[in-house]
LUMKOLBA-29915 format. One line per 2 residues: for each residue x, y, z of C-alpha. Coordinates in nm, 2 decimals. Layout:
REM residues N
X/Y/Z; ...;
END
This chain:
REM residues 185
0.01/0.00/0.00; 0.17/0.33/-0.11;
0.02/0.53/0.17; 0.16/0.31/0.44;
0.52/0.44/0.45; 0.44/0.81/0.45;
0.16/0.75/0.71; 0.41/0.55/0.93;
0.66/0.83/0.90; 0.42/1.12/0.98;
0.25/0.93/1.26; 0.58/0.83/1.42;
0.72/1.18/1.38; 0.41/1.33/1.56;
0.44/1.06/1.82; 0.81/1.16/1.88;
0.70/1.53/1.91; 0.40/1.44/2.14;
0.64/1.23/2.36; 0.93/1.46/2.35;
0.76/1.79/2.45; 0.62/1.67/2.79;
0.93/1.45/2.87; 1.18/1.73/2.80;
0.96/1.99/2.98; 0.92/1.77/3.28;
1.31/1.72/3.30; 1.37/2.09/3.26;
1.11/2.17/3.53; 1.30/1.95/3.77;
1.64/2.09/3.67; 1.74/1.76/3.49;
1.95/1.76/3.18; 1.67/1.76/2.92;
1.91/1.82/2.63; 2.12/1.51/2.71;
1.79/1.31/2.75; 1.67/1.43/2.41;
2.00/1.34/2.24; 2.03/1.01/2.41;
1.67/0.92/2.32; 1.72/1.01/1.97;
2.05/0.80/1.95; 1.89/0.50/2.11;
1.60/0.51/1.86; 1.84/0.53/1.57;
2.05/0.23/1.70; 1.73/0.03/1.76;
1.61/0.12/1.40; 1.94/0.02/1.26;
1.93/-0.31/1.47; 1.59/-0.39/1.33;
1.71/-0.32/0.96; 2.02/-0.54/1.03;
1.79/-0.82/1.18; 1.55/-0.81/0.88;
1.79/-0.75/0.59; 2.14/-0.84/0.71;
2.42/-0.65/0.55; 2.22/-0.55/0.25;
2.35/-0.23/0.09; 2.00/-0.13/0.00;
1.66/-0.24/0.10; 1.42/-0.28/-0.19;
1.10/-0.29/0.02; 1.13/-0.01/0.28;
1.02/-0.14/0.62; 0.75/0.08/0.79;
0.90/-0.03/1.14; 1.25/0.11/1.05;
1.08/0.42/0.89; 0.87/0.46/1.21;
1.17/0.43/1.44; 1.38/0.69/1.25;
1.08/0.92/1.23; 1.01/0.88/1.61;
1.37/0.98/1.66; 1.33/1.28/1.43;
1.01/1.39/1.62; 1.22/1.38/1.94;
1.49/1.57/1.78; 1.24/1.83/1.67;
1.11/1.86/2.03; 1.47/1.90/2.15;
1.57/2.16/1.89; 1.25/2.37/1.94;
1.31/2.36/2.33; 1.66/2.52/2.27;
1.50/2.84/2.14; 1.80/2.96/1.94;
1.67/3.30/1.80; 1.69/3.32/1.42;
1.81/2.96/1.37; 1.54/2.75/1.20;
1.66/2.40/1.29; 1.37/2.21/1.14;
1.31/2.33/0.80; 1.61/2.37/0.56;
1.38/2.56/0.32; 1.31/2.82/0.59;
1.68/2.87/0.66; 1.76/2.90/0.29;
1.48/3.14/0.22; 1.56/3.36/0.52;
1.93/3.38/0.42; 1.85/3.46/0.05;
1.57/3.70/0.14; 1.79/3.88/0.39;
2.09/3.90/0.16; 1.88/4.03/-0.14;
1.66/4.26/0.07; 1.92/4.41/0.30;
2.27/4.33/0.18; 2.47/4.60/0.37;
2.39/4.92/0.55; 2.41/5.26/0.36;
2.78/5.31/0.47; 2.88/4.98/0.34;
2.94/4.83/0.69; 2.80/4.48/0.76;
2.45/4.49/0.87; 2.33/4.43/1.24;
2.17/4.11/1.09; 2.51/3.95/1.04;
2.46/3.71/1.34; 2.13/3.60/1.19;
2.30/3.55/0.85; 2.57/3.34/1.02;
2.31/3.12/1.18; 2.11/3.08/0.87;
2.42/2.99/0.67; 2.53/2.76/0.94;
2.20/2.58/0.93; 2.21/2.54/0.55;
2.57/2.42/0.56; 2.50/2.18/0.84;
2.21/2.03/0.66; 2.42/1.99/0.35;
2.71/1.84/0.54; 2.47/1.60/0.72;
2.33/1.48/0.40; 2.68/1.42/0.24;
2.80/1.23/0.55; 2.48/1.03/0.58;
2.51/0.93/0.20; 2.89/0.84/0.25;
2.77/0.61/0.53; 2.47/0.47/0.37;
2.64/0.36/0.04; 2.91/0.14/0.18;
2.74/0.03/0.51; 2.38/-0.02/0.41;
2.09/0.12/0.61; 2.12/-0.10/0.92;
2.49/-0.03/0.99; 2.46/0.33/0.89;
2.17/0.39/1.13; 2.37/0.23/1.41;
2.68/0.44/1.34; 2.47/0.76/1.32;
2.29/0.66/1.64; 2.62/0.59/1.81;
2.76/0.92/1.71; 2.45/1.09/1.85;
2.49/0.90/2.18; 2.86/1.02/2.19;
2.74/1.38/2.15; 2.49/1.31/2.44;
2.77/1.18/2.66; 2.99/1.47/2.57;
2.72/1.72/2.65; 2.65/1.54/2.98;
3.02/1.55/3.07; 3.05/1.92/2.98;
2.74/1.99/3.19; 2.88/1.80/3.48;
3.21/1.99/3.46; 3.03/2.32/3.44;
2.82/2.23/3.76; 3.13/2.12/3.94;
3.30/2.45/3.86; 2.99/2.64/3.98;
2.89/2.78/3.64; 2.54/2.82/3.56;
2.43/2.70/3.21;
END
């Protein structure tokens, strides 16, 4: 059924958001490391999705019939990532829609390229964030493809999930060091 895969993806993404928002908000309200929890949850979901893909398809380089369980697991992780990113509240940095970042950057550059004196605009930090978002999405896509082609979907998801878990551990360690030094973050 052609609608099953998109429905699984959208439904699981929404479930990730619906789960992520109250869990992360609850952790934040209790002073717990909500960012680390969001990253760790995402990483674990990606590793689990990779394990399912490996279990069902072995070391196949490509999967002909896309698996709704794998799609759902990845979409659930992306819903949790969306909740985590939105909770960060970085002004002017659209973390969820690459089109928004590209449109904001192009619009700003074409509409207000420089001040009358030729000096850089006060909007330079926003431009840097938009350009960083666009570049980050591009680099992520390239790295994902470099992993997917030689490794296949199962192993690629496990590697990506493990990388997210390493980021979660590093973020947790940095938070522990900041707290130990008496720095508020």
